[in-house]
Phi, psi and omega in degrees: 000322180297321180295321178295318180296317179296316178300319179296318179296316180296315180296318179295318178296317180296319178296318180297319178294317179296315181297320179295318180292323181292329182269351180287148177290137177246118183253163177291151173285163177302322179294322177295318178297313180303318180300326181281323189247339180292129185087003181232176181243138172249153178226138180196192180222132176274125177063173179288156185293095179201197179300146176064036182234137183229146166276147181211160172224142179222130174260129181259098183286141177302341180280002177097002179259157174241131173243118185233167173213153181211161175206162179304147183313126175054029178256148173266163177117203189294142174257142169263144185258153177209169180225173179184198180215161177228157174198159170261122185222129180051038176081003180241159176269124187239143177234145174233114181236144182275181174057043175075009178283159182299127177227152177143187179253123187235169174264144183224155170211156174247129179277172178298337179278000180084001180278134177271129180244134176254131184245165168068030173271125183300127176079006182228138174290165180304133182261137178249137181234140170269138181253127178250141177295133174070212185232067189297335181258011176055050179287000000 
């Protein structure tokens, strides 16, 4: 009887570990993210369409630089330009952008719809980006 109880405890523990791992979020590695966006352009929107919110595009150059532009949400007209850099660090894809823009190492995934989602940015809901081949807007 003691052997059955020990076997049951081991089996229950193994199932609990498996269930926990199965429900955990699995994100892309930094190298996987780089493979998807380096040499390409992403487009997205910071925050919900309200005050202090911008539409943006960023080109991720293979040389480690980011060339971006932004404008107020859903407005036509002039874009302001900015720059930054990217790197893969400690297994994550990291961006450094100036002028108070979001910088850091984040978690990413690509959905079945082809949209790249960035997670775990403090104070910001998950951001979704459309990925375009190359640099179509010559950023």
